[in-house]
C-alpha positions as CSV (number, residue, x, y, z in Angstrom):
1,X,69.7,167.3,216.1
2,X,73.1,167.9,217.8
3,X,74.5,169.2,214.5
4,X,72.3,172.2,214.8
5,X,74.0,173.4,217.9
6,X,76.3,175.6,215.8
7,X,73.4,177.4,214.2
8,X,71.8,178.3,217.6
9,X,74.6,180.8,218.4
10,X,74.3,184.2,216.8
11,X,77.6,186.0,216.1
12,X,78.7,188.8,218.4
13,X,79.6,192.1,216.8
14,X,80.8,195.5,217.9
15,X,78.5,198.1,219.4
16,X,76.0,199.8,217.0
17,X,76.5,197.4,214.1
18,X,74.2,194.8,212.5
19,X,76.4,192.0,211.1
20,X,74.4,189.6,208.8
21,X,75.8,186.1,208.4
22,X,73.9,183.9,205.8
23,X,74.4,180.2,206.2
24,X,73.0,177.5,204.0
25,X,71.6,174.9,206.3
26,X,71.3,171.4,204.8
27,X,70.5,170.1,208.3
28,X,67.1,171.7,208.1
29,X,66.3,170.0,204.8
30,X,67.4,166.7,206.4
31,X,65.0,167.4,209.3
32,X,62.1,168.2,206.9
33,X,62.8,165.0,205.0
34,X,63.0,162.8,208.1
35,X,59.9,164.3,209.8
36,X,57.6,164.9,206.9
37,X,54.9,162.4,206.1
38,X,54.2,163.9,202.7
39,X,57.6,164.7,201.1
40,X,57.7,161.0,200.0
41,X,55.0,161.8,197.4
42,X,56.7,164.8,195.9
43,X,59.7,164.8,193.5
44,X,62.2,167.5,194.6
45,X,63.0,170.1,191.9
46,X,65.7,172.7,192.4
47,X,65.0,176.3,191.1
48,X,68.7,177.2,191.2
49,X,68.3,180.8,192.5
50,X,65.1,181.7,190.6
51,X,62.0,182.6,192.5
52,X,59.7,181.8,189.5
53,X,60.2,179.5,186.6
54,X,58.2,178.2,183.7
55,X,58.2,174.4,183.1
56,X,56.9,172.3,180.1
57,X,55.1,169.1,180.7
58,X,54.3,166.6,177.9
59,X,51.3,164.4,178.1
60,X,51.3,161.0,176.4
61,X,47.7,160.7,175.1
62,X,45.7,158.6,172.7
63,X,45.8,155.0,171.6
64,X,47.1,153.2,168.4
65,X,44.4,152.4,165.8
66,X,44.0,149.7,163.2
67,X,44.5,150.8,159.6
68,X,43.5,149.3,156.3
69,X,45.9,148.6,153.5
70,X,48.1,151.5,152.6
71,X,46.0,154.2,154.3
72,X,47.7,157.0,156.1
73,X,49.2,156.3,159.5
74,X,47.6,158.7,162.1
75,X,50.3,160.6,163.9
76,X,49.7,162.4,167.2
77,X,51.8,165.0,168.8
78,X,52.4,165.0,172.5
79,X,50.3,167.7,174.2
80,X,52.7,170.2,175.8
81,X,51.5,172.3,178.7
82,X,53.3,175.2,180.2
83,X,53.0,176.2,183.8
84,X,54.8,178.8,185.9
85,X,55.7,178.2,189.5
86,X,56.2,181.1,191.9
87,X,58.0,180.1,195.1
88,X,56.6,180.9,198.5
89,X,59.0,182.6,200.9
90,X,58.4,180.8,204.1
91,X,60.2,182.3,207.1
92,X,60.4,182.2,210.9
93,X,62.9,183.0,213.6
94,X,63.6,183.6,217.2
95,X,65.3,186.2,219.5
96,X,67.4,185.6,222.6
97,X,68.1,188.6,224.7
98,X,71.0,188.7,227.2
99,X,68.7,188.3,230.1
100,X,67.5,185.0,228.6
101,X,71.1,183.9,228.4
102,X,71.7,184.6,232.0
103,X,68.5,182.9,233.2
104,X,69.3,179.8,231.1
105,X,73.1,179.7,231.4
106,X,72.8,176.4,233.3
107,X,70.9,174.9,230.4
108,X,73.3,174.0,227.6
109,X,70.4,173.0,225.3
110,X,68.4,176.2,225.6
111,X,69.5,177.8,222.3
112,X,69.4,174.5,220.4
113,X,65.8,174.0,221.5
114,X,64.9,177.4,220.2
115,X,66.2,176.3,216.8
116,X,64.4,173.0,216.9
117,X,61.1,174.8,217.6
118,X,61.7,177.1,214.6
119,X,62.3,174.1,212.4
120,X,59.0,172.5,213.5
121,X,57.3,175.7,212.6
122,X,58.8,175.5,209.1
123,X,57.6,171.9,208.8
124,X,54.1,172.9,209.8
125,X,54.1,175.5,207.1
126,X,55.3,173.1,204.5
127,X,52.6,170.6,205.5
128,X,50.0,173.2,205.2
129,X,51.2,174.2,201.7
130,X,51.1,170.5,200.6
131,X,47.6,170.1,202.0
132,X,46.4,173.2,200.1
133,X,47.8,171.6,196.9
134,X,45.9,168.4,197.6
135,X,42.6,170.3,198.2
136,X,43.0,172.4,195.1
137,X,44.0,169.6,192.8
138,X,41.3,167.1,193.6
139,X,39.2,166.7,190.4
140,X,36.7,164.3,191.9
141,X,34.9,164.8,195.3
142,X,32.8,162.1,197.0
143,X,30.4,163.6,199.6
144,X,29.1,161.8,202.6
145,X,26.5,163.1,205.0
146,X,27.8,164.5,208.3
147,X,25.8,161.9,210.3
148,X,27.2,159.0,208.3
149,X,30.3,157.0,209.2
150,X,33.4,157.1,207.0
151,X,33.6,153.5,205.7
152,X,35.0,151.2,203.1
153,X,32.1,151.7,200.7
154,X,32.8,155.5,200.5
155,X,36.4,154.8,199.8
156,X,35.6,152.3,197.0
157,X,33.1,154.8,195.4
158,X,35.8,157.5,195.5
159,X,38.4,155.2,193.9
160,X,36.0,154.3,191.0
161,X,35.3,158.0,190.4
162,X,38.9,158.9,190.3
163,X,39.7,156.1,187.8
164,X,36.8,156.9,185.6
165,X,37.6,160.6,185.6
166,X,41.1,159.9,184.5
167,X,40.0,157.7,181.6
168,X,37.5,160.2,180.3
169,X,39.4,163.5,180.8
170,X,43.0,162.5,180.0
171,X,43.0,160.2,177.0
172,X,42.7,156.8,178.7
173,X,45.1,157.6,181.5
174,X,45.3,154.5,183.7
175,X,45.4,155.1,187.4
176,X,46.1,152.8,190.3
177,X,45.4,154.9,193.5
178,X,47.7,153.6,196.3
179,X,47.5,156.1,199.2
180,X,44.8,157.6,201.3
181,X,45.3,160.5,203.8
182,X,42.7,160.9,206.4
183,X,42.3,162.7,209.8
184,X,42.4,160.6,213.0
185,X,38.6,160.9,213.4
186,X,38.1,159.2,210.0
187,X,40.5,156.4,211.0
188,X,38.5,155.7,214.2
189,X,35.3,155.6,212.3
190,X,36.8,153.3,209.7
191,X,37.8,150.8,212.4
192,X,34.1,150.3,213.2
193,X,33.3,149.2,209.7
194,X,33.2,145.3,209.6
195,X,34.3,145.4,206.0
196,X,37.6,147.0,207.1
197,X,40.2,144.3,207.9
198,X,41.6,146.1,210.8
199,X,44.8,144.7,212.4
200,X,44.7,145.8,216.1
201,X,48.2,144.6,216.8
202,X,49.6,147.1,214.3
203,X,47.5,149.8,215.8
204,X,48.6,149.0,219.3
205,X,52.3,149.1,218.3
206,X,51.8,152.5,216.6
207,X,50.1,153.9,219.8
208,X,53.0,152.7,221.9
209,X,55.5,154.4,219.5
210,X,53.4,157.5,219.0
211,X,55.2,160.7,218.1
212,X,55.8,163.3,220.9
213,X,54.7,166.8,220.4
214,X,56.7,169.9,221.3
215,X,55.7,169.6,225.0
216,X,57.0,166.0,225.1
217,X,53.5,164.8,225.8
218,X,52.3,161.7,223.8
219,X,50.8,163.0,220.7
220,X,47.7,161.8,218.8
221,X,48.2,159.1,216.2
222,X,49.9,160.6,213.2
223,X,51.6,159.4,210.0
224,X,51.8,155.9,208.4
225,X,49.4,153.5,210.2
226,X,50.7,150.3,208.7
227,X,47.1,149.5,207.7
228,X,45.6,149.1,204.2
229,X,42.0,149.7,203.0
230,X,40.8,148.9,199.5
231,X,44.4,148.5,198.4
232,X,45.3,152.0,199.7
233,X,48.0,152.6,202.3
234,X,46.5,154.6,205.2
235,X,48.3,157.7,206.5
236,X,46.8,159.7,209.3
237,X,47.1,163.4,208.4
238,X,45.7,165.7,211.1
239,X,46.0,168.7,208.9
240,X,42.9,167.4,207.2
241,X,39.5,168.4,208.5
242,X,36.5,166.2,207.6
243,X,38.3,165.3,204.3
244,X,40.2,162.3,203.1
245,X,42.6,162.6,200.1
246,X,43.2,159.7,197.7
247,X,46.3,159.8,195.4
248,X,48.2,157.7,192.8
249,X,51.7,158.3,194.0
250,X,53.3,156.4,191.1
251,X,52.6,158.9,188.4
252,X,55.1,161.6,189.4
253,X,52.1,163.9,189.7
254,X,53.6,166.1,192.4
255,X,56.7,168.3,192.5
256,X,58.2,170.2,195.4
257,X,60.1,173.2,194.0
258,X,62.9,174.5,196.2
259,X,65.4,177.3,195.8
260,X,68.6,175.5,197.0
261,X,68.3,175.0,200.7
262,X,67.0,177.0,203.8
263,X,69.0,180.0,204.7
264,X,69.8,181.1,208.2
265,X,70.6,184.7,208.9
266,X,72.0,185.6,212.3
267,X,72.9,189.0,213.7
268,X,73.4,191.0,216.9
269,X,70.8,193.7,217.7
270,X,72.8,195.9,220.1
271,X,69.9,198.3,220.5
272,X,67.8,195.6,222.1
273,X,70.7,193.6,223.5
274,X,69.5,190.5,221.7
275,X,70.8,187.8,219.3
276,X,68.4,187.2,216.4
277,X,68.2,184.2,214.1
278,X,66.0,184.2,211.0
279,X,65.3,181.2,208.9
280,X,64.0,181.4,205.3
281,X,63.1,178.6,202.9
282,X,61.8,179.4,199.4
283,X,59.6,176.5,198.2
284,X,56.3,175.6,196.6
285,X,54.6,172.2,196.1
286,X,52.6,171.8,192.8
287,X,50.4,169.2,191.2
288,X,51.1,168.4,187.5
289,X,48.3,165.8,187.1
290,X,45.2,166.7,189.0
291,X,43.6,163.5,187.6
292,X,45.7,161.6,190.2
293,X,43.9,163.2,193.1
294,X,40.5,162.7,194.6
295,X,38.8,163.7,197.9
296,X,36.1,162.3,200.2
297,X,34.3,165.1,202.0
298,X,32.0,164.8,205.0
299,X,29.4,167.6,204.8
């Protein structure tokens, strides 16, 4: 993230003035895309300066029918659904006073690391918003007892419920669920199920290449595991708590609405002899087709 070095230096101004310098920061979007495990399931949509906007979605429903002779041909109109999106204004920032600069003057990466930490905070907020959408959208929920293991049978039951719900509630909508998000605890339990064709070599390679957290200590397993269960790609998502989420990622069911790109505002606070950097990103993930989402909940 060397390109961010330029954003880690707040502009100097004269005494008693607050000079605001807004910068569009595409580097932060690149960071979010590179580091996020969930953006791959969301189609990006630009709001072009609007904090709220109404969209129209057309559903293709129904099925052709056989007619007799010259009887009238049935004609169906696509069902149009309007929904309004209000962007969330996510923000974070940091302050570096002159004493901090003196103490860390021998560390050329100090200010850059402050920026990187702020970007990780933005990523955590985006991940939370996405998980909230998954939770709210799930139309089918399969419950398992707290004392039972998370296993292949529970996953298969959930898949059948999701497919059946889509057929009955949305005019024969055909689903092919292809991804399951689960917490690390569920993944460990799943490995103990003899029906799960666990590939230990893949697991060992992931552990060796595990992501590092902010303190540079080896982090817990997170992200794509390289494993498949019941035809679903397994992604470990530690934002989940006693819940697994199953989705069909092929139906364009999820949008990520964004207002252009993150904005960085930097200014000098002479009263407190500090340089301040604020980061703002207006965005909101939404689910267009809740039929494409299901959950497995351990009670």
